[in-house]
C-alpha positions as CSV (number, residue, x, y, z in Angstrom):
1,M,10.7,0.2,-11.5
2,A,7.0,0.9,-11.2
3,T,4.6,0.1,-14.0
4,V,2.7,2.5,-16.3
5,D,-0.6,1.3,-14.5
6,E,0.9,2.1,-11.1
7,C,2.0,5.6,-12.3
8,R,-1.6,6.2,-13.6
9,A,-3.0,5.0,-10.4
10,A,-0.7,7.3,-8.3
11,L,-1.8,10.3,-10.4
12,D,-5.5,9.3,-9.9
13,K,-4.8,9.0,-6.2
14,L,-3.4,12.5,-6.2
15,A,-6.4,13.8,-8.2
16,Q,-8.8,12.1,-5.7
17,R,-6.9,13.6,-2.7
18,L,-7.1,17.1,-4.2
19,A,-10.8,16.6,-5.0
20,T,-11.5,15.7,-1.4
21,N,-9.9,18.8,-0.3
22,A,-11.0,21.0,-3.2
23,A,-12.6,23.8,-1.2
24,Q,-9.4,24.2,0.9
25,A,-7.1,23.8,-2.1
26,R,-9.2,26.3,-4.1
27,E,-8.4,29.0,-1.5
28,K,-4.6,28.2,-1.9
29,L,-4.6,27.7,-5.7
30,D,-6.9,30.2,-7.6
31,F,-5.4,29.4,-11.1
32,D,-6.1,27.3,-14.0
33,R,-3.1,25.6,-15.7
34,T,-2.4,22.7,-18.0
35,L,0.0,20.1,-16.6
36,A,2.0,17.3,-17.8
37,C,3.8,14.4,-16.0
38,R,6.6,12.7,-17.8
39,V,7.9,9.3,-16.5
40,T,11.4,9.0,-17.8
41,D,12.2,5.3,-17.1
42,L,8.9,4.1,-18.8
43,E,9.0,6.7,-21.5
44,V,5.3,7.6,-20.9
45,A,3.5,10.9,-20.1
46,F,0.2,12.0,-18.7
47,H,-1.5,15.3,-19.0
48,G,-4.5,17.1,-17.6
49,R,-5.5,20.4,-16.0
50,L,-5.2,21.9,-12.6
51,H,-8.3,23.9,-11.9
52,G,-9.8,25.1,-8.7
53,G,-7.4,23.0,-6.7
54,Q,-8.4,19.8,-8.6
55,I,-6.7,17.8,-11.3
56,T,-9.2,17.2,-14.1
57,D,-9.1,15.6,-17.5
58,L,-6.2,13.4,-16.6
59,T,-5.3,11.2,-19.6
60,D,-2.4,9.5,-21.3
61,G,0.0,11.3,-23.5
62,D,2.3,14.4,-23.3
63,D,1.3,18.0,-23.7
64,P,4.4,19.9,-24.8
65,R,2.6,23.2,-24.3
66,A,1.6,22.5,-20.6
67,K,2.3,25.4,-18.3
68,I,3.4,23.0,-15.4
69,K,5.6,20.0,-16.2
70,L,6.8,17.4,-13.8
71,T,9.5,14.9,-14.8
72,S,10.5,12.0,-12.7
73,S,11.2,8.3,-12.6
74,S,8.2,6.0,-12.0
75,D,9.5,5.0,-8.5
76,D,10.0,8.7,-7.5
77,L,6.5,9.6,-8.8
78,L,5.0,6.9,-6.6
79,A,7.1,8.0,-3.7
80,L,6.0,11.6,-4.1
81,V,2.4,10.7,-4.2
82,N,2.5,8.4,-1.3
83,G,4.4,10.9,0.9
84,Q,7.6,8.9,1.0
85,L,9.6,11.5,-0.9
86,N,9.8,15.2,0.0
87,V,9.1,17.4,-3.1
88,M,11.6,20.1,-2.2
89,S,14.4,17.6,-1.5
90,A,13.7,15.6,-4.6
91,W,13.6,18.8,-6.7
92,T,16.8,20.3,-5.2
93,S,18.7,17.0,-5.5
94,G,17.6,16.7,-9.2
95,R,15.6,13.5,-8.6
96,I,12.5,15.3,-10.1
97,K,12.3,18.3,-12.4
98,I,9.5,20.9,-12.3
99,E,9.0,23.4,-15.0
100,A,6.7,26.2,-14.2
101,G,6.6,29.9,-14.0
102,M,7.9,31.5,-10.7
103,M,4.4,32.5,-9.6
104,D,3.0,29.0,-10.3
105,L,5.9,27.4,-8.3
106,L,5.0,29.7,-5.4
107,K,1.3,28.7,-5.6
108,L,2.1,25.0,-6.0
109,R,4.4,25.1,-3.0
110,K,1.3,25.9,-0.9
111,L,-0.4,22.8,-2.2
112,L,2.6,20.5,-1.8
């Protein structure tokens, strides 16, 4: 099981990766949404905003009103961010849960 700090670092890594490719991601994701990431085995959550292809304002705590919600175990979160776990396979097998509107899922798919 990964630690809270490792999960936070993984989300920071994802945010940095998106920031590096912001111009390209902005073309793919022209929307502004709140997001939450819930880590089930550690009983922690993080939240922020996806804007212009970048994750901003990433902080500890849940946002029950977030428009995009990812729920996973700590190990699966790290594997997703590190490219060791395919998002679609993990989602269809139930290893991760993604709650979002249909249009948001289609836009997110372009990024993932």
